[in-house]
Each structure stands twice: as C-alpha cells, then as structure tokens.
N, C-alpha and C positions, 0 to 999 in steps of 0.2 A: 358088303357088295362083292360079289364073286368075280365080276369082270375086272380084267387088268387093262384099264384104258389109259391112254396118255393124257397129260394135262391139257385142258382146253382154255384158251384165252377168254376172259370174261365177256369181251365184246362179241365173240362168236356165239356164245350161249345166248346172250341177250338178243342178238339179231335173229337167230333161228326160232326162238320162242315168240318173238314179236311177229314173225311171218306166219304163224299158225292162225287158223280161223278160230272164232270163239268156241265152236263145238269141239275142235281138237284140243284147245287149251284146257277144257274141262277134263279131258282124258289123259293129260300129260303125266300126272303123277302115277296113274295106273300103268302108263306106258313105260315109265322109268322102272317100276317094280317088275314088270314083265320082262324087260330087257335084261335085268340083272340075272335072270335064270337061264338065259340062252347061252349056248356054247360059243366060244370065241377062240381065235388063234392069232398069235403075233408072228409076223414075218418081217423082220427088220424094223422099219419105221411105220409099218402098216399093221393095223389090227382089224381083223374081219370077224363080224358077228353074224351068225345064222339066225335071222329074224324068224324065218320059217323054212320049210323045205325048198321054197322057190325064191326067197328073197334074202339077199345078203347086204349087210351094211359095212362100209369101210371107213376107217379113220386114218388119214395120212398125217404123220407127225414128223416131218423132217426136222432134225435137231432135237426131237423128243417132245415137241409141243405143237398142238393144233392151233394155228394162228389165223386161219381164214375159213369162211363157211364152205368154200369149194373143197376144202380138205376132208369134209364129211360127205360121203356119197351113199345113196341108197338106191336099190334096184326096184322099189315098189312103184306102182302106177301113179301114186300121188306125189312122188318126188318131182322137184326139190322141196316143195312146201309140205312135206309129210311129217307125221308124228315121230317117226323113227329117228330122224336126224336130230330133232330137238331133244328127244329122250336120251340119246347117246351123249349129247353135250351136257345135259343136266346131270347125268350119272357120273361123268368123268371128274377127276380132280380139277381144281381151279389152278390155272397157270399163274405163277407169281413172279414171272421174270421181270416185270416192270419195276419191281422194288428192289432189284439186286444192287449192291454197291457198285461203284464205278470200277470197272476192270482196269487192271494195270497192264502196261506193255510187257510182253514176255510170256512164256509158257506157264500154264497152270495157275491162273489166278484163283485164290481161295475165297471167292466171294460167295456169300449165301444171302438169301432174303432175310432181312431183319425180322419180318413178321413170322418167319419160321422158327426163330430161336430167340425168345426173350431172355434166355439165360445168359446170352453174351453180355449184354449191358442194358441198364435202364437209364443210362445217362442221357440228358436232353441233348438234342443236336445243337451245335453252335450256330448262332445266327450271324448274319452279315453285319459288319460295323456300320454300313450305310443304311439309311432309313429305307425300308422296303416300300415299293409302290402300293397304293391302296388296292383293295380287291377290285378286279375288273368286272364289268357287267357279266361276262361269261362265268366268272367265279361265283358271283352272287347267284346266278341261275343254277349253277351246278350244286351249290350248297343247299338251295331251296329244294331242288329235285332229290338230293340225298336225304334231306330231312323228311320229305313226304314219303319216300320209299321206306325209310326206316320206321316211320310212324305206322305205316301200313303193316309192316312185319310185327311191330309191337301190338297192334290191334288184333292180329290174327293169332299170335302165339306160335309155338313150334309146330303144333298139329295143323294149323291152318296155313302156315307159311310154306306152301308147296313150291313146285318148280317155277310157277308163273311169278309169284312174288319174289322168289330168289333171283329170277332173271331181271326183274325190274331193279332190284338192288345192284346187280352186276352192271346193268346199263348205266345206272347213276355213278357207279364206281369208274366205269370207263370214261364217262363224261368228265368226272372230277379229275381224272389223271391227265387227260389231254388239255384240261383247263389250268393245269399247274397246281393241283391239290393232291399230291401223292399220299399225304398222311391219311386223309379221310378215305381215299380210295382203298388203301391197304386195310383200314379198319372195316370197311364194308365187306371186303373179301373175307375177312376173318369171321364176320357175322354169318355169311352164307356157309362157310365151312362148318361152323358150329351148328347151324340149323340142319345141315345134311347129316352130321354126326348124331344129332338128337333124333332125327326121323328114322334113321336106320338102327337105332339102339346101340350105337358104338360104345363099348366100355370106356373109351377114352373121353367121352363127352362129359363136360362139367357145366352145370347150370351157371355157376358163378362166372365162368369164362364167357359164356354167351351174354350174360347180363353186363359184364364189364365191356365187352366189345360193342354191344348195342348202345350202352351209355356213351362210349367214346365217339361213336358216329353222331349221335344226337347232339352232344355237347359241342363238338367241333363245328357241326353244321349251324348250330344256333349262334355260336360266338363269332364265327369267322367274318360275317358281313360287317360287323361293327368294330372289328379289331384294327389296331394300328401298331406300328413299331415292331419291337421284338416279339410281342405276343402274336402278331399276324404272321411273322416269319415262322414261329413255332407251329402255329396251327396249319400253315401251308405244308410244312414238312419238307423233306428232301428225298427225291426219288433215288438218288445215288450218293453214296458216301465217298468223298474224295480222299485219296491217300496222300498225305504230306510227307516229305522227306524228314527223317528224324536222326540222321547221322548214324553213329555207331552205338550199339546197345549191348550191355552185359546183363543177361537175364538169368534168373534162377527159377527152376520149375517149382510150382506150388501144389497143384493138384489137377486132375482131369475129371470131367464129368460127361456122361453120355447125353445125347440129345435125341429125343423121340417125341415128335409133335403130332397133334391131331391133323395138321395140314399135310402130312405125308413126307416130312423131312426127318432124316436120321443121321447120326454121326457122333462126333466127339469134339469137345472144346477143352483145350489145356490152358490153364491160367499160369502166368509167370509174373515175376516182379523184378524190378531193378533195385539197385542199392539204395535208392531214395524211397522205395515202397510204392512206386507207381506200378499199376497193374496193366499187363498186356495179355491178349488172347491169341491163340493159334487154333484155327478152326478147320474142321473137315466135315461139313454138313451138306448133304445133297438129298434129292428125293430117295426115299428108301423106307424100310420097315424095321422091326425089332432086331432082325439079324444083323443089319448094318450098324445099329446102335451098339450092339454087343461087340462086334468085331472091329469097329472103327478105331478103337484105342490101340490096336496092334498094327495100324497102317502108319507108314512113314509120314512125318509132317512135311508140308509143302513149302519149305523155306530153304533157299539156297541148295547146296548139295548135301545137306545133312541126311543121314540115314536113320536118325532117331525116330522111334514111334512116339505116339502121344503118351503111352504108358511110361516109356523111358524118359521122355522130356519132363514129365511131372516130378521126376526124382533126380534129374540132372540139370545142367545149365546150357546156355546157348550164347554164343558170341556172334552178333549180327553187325555187318557193315552195310552201308547204303540202305538202312532200314526205311521203310515207309509204313505209316501208321494212320488208321482212320480216326475220326473224332471220338469213337467209342473205345479206342485202344486196341483195335484188331490189327495184327501185323499183316502187311502185304507180302506178296510173293512175286514181285516183278523181276524182269530179267537182270536188273542191276543189283539185286539183293544177294548178299553172300552170308552164309551162316555155317558155323562149325560147332561141334559139341564142346562143351566146357564143363568144369566141375560144378556140382550143385551144392546146395546147403540144406541142412536139416531145419525143421521148423523152429527148433530151440537154439539155432545158431544165427549169428548175423550174416546177411542183413534181414532174413525173413522174420527173425524173432521180433523185430520192431513192429510188425503188423499187429501183434497181440498186445503191444504196450499202449495203444490208444485206448482211452477209457471207453467202456461199452456204450455209455450214453452218447458220446460223440460219434461213435460208429453208427448208431441207430439214427441220429440226426442226419448224418451224411446219406444214409440209405433212403430216408424219407424225403430228402430234398434233391433227389436226382442223382445219387451216387450209383455205384455198381450193384448195390444190394447185398454185398458180402459182409459177413460178420466173422471176426476172428476172436474166438472165445476160449477161455479156460473154464471147464465145467467139472462138476462132480456128480456122477449119476446117483439118483436116489430111488428110482422105481419107474412105474408106468402109470398112465392114466388113459382111460377109454374115451375116445371121441367118436363122432358119427362116422368118420372115415376110417376108423381103426385105432389101435393102440398107438401111443407115442411115448417117448421117453420123458421122464421128469429129471431135471438136473438143477443143481445150485450153480449160480453164476453171478458173481459180483453182488451178492446179497439178494438176488432175485430167484424165484422159482420159475425155471424156464422149461417150456415144452419143446422137444425136438421131434419133428415129424419126418416121414420119408419124403424125399424130394420128388419121387415118381412112383406111381402105383403099378406100373406094368410088371407082370410076373417074370418077364425075361430079364429084368434088371434086378440086381440083388439088394436094393435099398431096404425093402421091408424085412427081408430075411436077416440082414445085418443088424437092423434095429432090434429085432426079436432076440438075437443072441446077446447084444449089449445090455438088454434089459435084465439078463440073468446075472449081471455083475454089478449090483448096487455098491456104491462106495468107491468105484473106480474113478480116478482123476484122468481127464483127457483134455488135450488141446484139439479144438475142432474148427472147421470152416463150415459156416452155414449161410443160408440166404434168408434175410428177414421176410417173415410172413405177417403182414399187418394184421393185428388182432387186438382186441381189448386186453388180452393176457400176453405176457412175453412168450413169443412163439417164433420158431425158425425151422427151416428145412435143412436137415443135416446132409452135407455133401461129402465131407472127408474128415478123418480123425487120425491122430497119431496111433501107432500100434499099442494095444493095451499092455503088452509085455516088453516092447522095445520102443521107448520114446524117441529113438533116433530114426525110426521109420514111420511112414504114414500109409493109410489105406484110403483109396478112392472108393467110397461106399457104393457107387453106381457101377463099378467095374470089378472090384475085388470082392471075394467072398470070405467072410470070417469063418473060422472053425472053432469048435469048442476048446481046442488046445491053445488057441490064441488068447483066451480069456484068463485073467488072474483069478485066484480064489476069491469068492465073495467076501467083501468087507462090510463092516457095519456102516449103514447109511448115516450120514451126519444128522444130528438132531436139529430141531429148530426150523423145520419146514413151515413156512407161513401158509395158512389156508388161503384158498382162492378168494379174492375179494368179491363182495356182492356186486355182480355185474349189472350195469345199466341195461334195461330191456330194449336195446336198440333192435333186437331181432324182431320185435313186433312190427316195425316198419320194413326191415330188410326182407323178411319173408314175403311180404306183399309185393315188394319190388321184384323178387325172384319169381313169384307166382305169375305176375303179369307177363314177364319175359317168357315164361314157359307156356302158359295156357291162354294168354291174350287178355284183352279188356274184359271179356264176359265173365271170367272167373271172379272178378272183383265187383261185378254188377249185380250179383245175387243179393236179395234182401238180407240185411243184417245190420247190426249196430256196432260201429267202431268206437263208440263213446267210451266203453270200458277200457279198451287199449289206449285211447288218447289220454284218459285220466291217469292211467298207470304211467305213461311216458311223462306226463306233467309232474307227477310226484317225484320223479328222478331228475327234475330240472330240464327235461327235454320237451318243453311246451311246443317248440317249433316242430319237432318230430310229430307230435300229436296233430298239429294243424295240417302238416303235409299228408299225414295218413287220412285225415278227414277229407281233404281235397282230392286225394287219389281215389277214394271210394265214391265221392260225389261225381267226379269226372267220369268214372267208369259207368255209373248208373244214369248219367244224364241223357235221357232220350225224350225229345219233344215231339209234338204231333202237328201236322198241318191243319188247315181249316176244315178238312174233311175227316179229321180224327185219325189219320194214318200216321204211323211212326215214320219220322224222317231219319235219314242216316245219322249215325252218332258222330259227334264232333271229335274226330280222332286227334286233331291238333291240340285240343284242350287236354285230352287224356295223355298225349305224349309229353306236353309241358309239365303236367302234374307228376308223371312218372319220372321224367328227367330231373325235376327238382328233388324228388325223394331219393333217387339213386345218387345224385351228386351229394346230397346231405349225408347220407349214410357213409359214403366213401370218406368225406372230410372228417366226420365224427370218428370213424374207425381209425383214421390216421392220427387224430388227436389223442384218442384213447390208447393207441399203440405207443405213442411217444410218452404219454404219462406212465404207462405200465413199465417202460424201460428207464424212466427218469430222464428222458431226452427232451430236447427243445426242437419241435418240428419246424420252427421258423429259422433256424440257423442255416447259413449257406453251407454247401458241401465243402469238406476240407480239400485244400489244393493237392 
C-alpha cells in the first residue's frame, strides 16, 4: 500500500462501511485499490489525498489516530455517504490504542499494545482472586456477533473477505470491547490485519498466523458464554495491564531483540534478569517500519535518568528503585522510578549462568504451560537442514537433534545472514537463547548466542552481524546424530485447516475422497483426526435444496464448528508432540 495513512479506529471503519448503499459496497474493494495509487501529502496531523483533479479527501488524526467519522472528509458530491471515505478508512492501518497497557503517572510511559508484540511474553494474565461475575447479556450478544462475523470470514477465505466483511468483523470487535471483552476484540483486529496483508500480497503475511488468529476468535467466542470462574476471566482478558510496585531491583542485561510486526509496530525489547533468575523486559515499540526496528537498539531506554541504550543494557546492568512491573514482567517508567547503570554479568557467570542450569525438558514444559517461551540451551552445531521456509541449523542439545531457525525473515534484520554464517562452523559449541517453536520435532527460533571466539561476550542475532573472522576453524561434527523420527501425518488435517482459512469453504467442497487420508491417520493412531477430516469435508460440501430444487445457503455455522474442532485438535496434538519430542511434560505448571 503506497499511501501513508494514519491509523483509524475500528468503530470508524465499521460505521463508514455500514453507511454505504448496497451498490457502493460492491465497489468498495475496487475503491480501496484505486485509492492506493493516488498521490497524497501529509501536513502535520492531516493527510490529503487527491482522488481526482477536482476532489480531495482529508484524514484528520489529532494525536496520530483517526477516532471519529467526522475526521475523514471528502469533497465529492456524494459525501458524507461516499465511497471515498469508506475506502480510505479500509485502506488505513487499524488503530490499536484500546489494548495499550495502563499508563503510569509521569513522563514517557513505555507502554505498547500487547497484540503488537507477542515476543514480550506469552504468560497468561493473572486473574482476580474473587469469583468474576457471569457473562452479561451484552457479552453473550457480543460473543455471538463475533462468532457469526468470523464464520463469515472463514466461509469466504482471504480472497472473498474484502473490506465489507472486514468492517463487520471490526464492528464486532468494537462491540466486544465496549462490552468488556478486550481479548476477543484484539484477536478480531489481528484477523483483519492478516486479511489485509494477504490481500495486498505483503511479504510479512503468514498463513499460519491468520489461521491461529481466526481460531482464537472462534474458540473464545464459542467458550465464553458457558465459562465461569478463572476461565471466564481469562477469556474476557484485560484491556490494560496494571503496573504494581516492586521495590528495588538489581538487574543484569541478558539480550536484546528487534520487534517488527505485521500490524505496523517496530522497536526493540531488552531482556534482563535478577539474581533469582526472574526475567524483566524493557521495551521501546511504537508504530514504525524496518528502519525503526534496526535503529531502536541504539535509543536510550526509558527508565529513570539512565542514558543506557538497549544494546548497552543487554551487556550491562541496572539498579532500579521504586520499580513498577506489569504482570508480564514489563518494567514501567513512571515519575517515581529511578534507575542507574550497574555492572553486568556474562552468561557463564553468576547469576545469569543459573538460567542454563534448568533441565531442558523443564524449560520446555514451562514454555508450553504459559511461560515466557524462552529456552536457555547449550548446543553443538552439526549442520543444516532444508525446510519450506528456508535452511535452519541443526545442533545437538541434551541428547536431542535440535533445529534452530531464524526468528524473523525480514531482510533488514540480520537473523538469516547470521544463521548462514553459523552453518559454516559445524562442531562449534555455543550457549544460546532461543524461543520455543511448537513442532513435532525439537525446534526453536534463535535469538542470541555467545560469541564463537569469545565466550565472555554474546551476540544479539537480530541486531549484530557476524563476520567470517568471528567464526572458529571448522571442527568435526560429533557423531551419533539420530535420524528424524517417522512423523505422524498430522499435516493431512492441518493443511485442510490452512486451506479453508485461505480459500474459504468452497476449496474443501470440491468432489473428492478423504477416506484415504482418514485411513492413513487411523493407522498412526489418529482416528479422531480422521473423523475430524471427514466432518470438515462433509460440512464444506453440505448443500441442500428447497422444495423447488434450488440450492439453499450453506450452513456456515456447521462448517465453522467443524473447522474450529479441527484447528483446536491440531494445535493440541502439536503441543503434545512438541512436549514428547523434547522429553517434557506439557501438563506441568510453569516454574515460579
């Protein structure tokens, strides 16, 4: 998209699209495409677009976000109910301010939307000790509206889910938010963001991420009306994260990673640890692109009066007084927080060395049961293996053959280049930090590693670039690499789940026989997967006729239920297979 438009609130987009006549709604997607090629100019908080020689469109974004329909003005004869206003709102990024953490008093709060940066933490939000109230009638209605809107998107697929269906999902998200359901509202916004990325062929688009976001919306909407207690509180979510006082902290820099999301956020996050091994994050993530992701590491952290940059903090220490911390371990930057530089510690020195002493299986169990997802591993490089997304490193780790993949594929970030250089040094022993990537085979995303020639230093692989001179002479790779196990063919079901999310119900409705795939799944002990596959195909092809022989509309609710069951099953089986591959117990609670 060539236009540089300010973010638009979901409710604004939904209201403008709803105000269109049926004839104009049919032309909305073409209007979005046409608008993308028109010249525009930004003047402060105002963006002006030349629709044609005589008509101009203006978006007013005080504070950087369009928050009302009156802020989008058009000079054409059909205004205000014209196609141009709705097209501009549909082409603009989606404002995500409703999901920001609770700001603290004082200058420069470093809050960012959680949906913009999953890398910060995957820990579950704490729930209130008191029993939450049951779902209100408004929440029941909002959950049903969200389910219907998401089912319509699933029915259409990415090609058919144009601006009109996206607006319906954004309207449902707005209704959910004002009804007290911020979690499902944020998930719906993520679905729309992925749909837009898919339709404009954005290289950052990932089908797996769209599938996961769509599954999250459907499963939350399905479970919420009948939930109680802590499950209900979790499904409702929290719109803002409170920052609680945590006294004085002595922190040691661990590593930094760049953040570059498909939702338009960029920056850096630095991970630190205290003497007991508890992890804390310092973040600087705001709307931006690849340039900001690359340069954010050299910006000063926003805590107290320290002048440390993120890159420096990852190798130094921090003494904080009056600290405030969110439930996910994010450090606040309120007026009462004081911080000064302190000495750091190498990875092989106390207290950081203790992070690598926890057994690998226990680390994986923690990551699978709501931990931060980080793994602290000692590995020996053995070579490379080709995957669909590109080559990844092979390494020995605790008796396992581990795959280490790039944490981000954007060419502006050096992850993949660094992995390519490391692959030229088989036999090298490294201490690494990685993020668990659930898979039937042991697999993780490589974030940081100690220096191949200087174990007292480390490299942030998303920020620092390895050179050939940094690599040791190639050593003999250790013998005894175990061959990849015979993998259960869960992909037979997973690919149908992905195909439906991408191309809609019709792609599974074509005549065919799923019995062969079902029998193969049954031979591997996955009879339930075979049944789900049969039901998914049956629901997709189910079209009845009325008394006059005419086809009646498809039952999209049946198809949505079948798809959701298959998507949930594959996720849970992947989780179990991942735990088995690492020798972990997925049922164990996270370590304190």
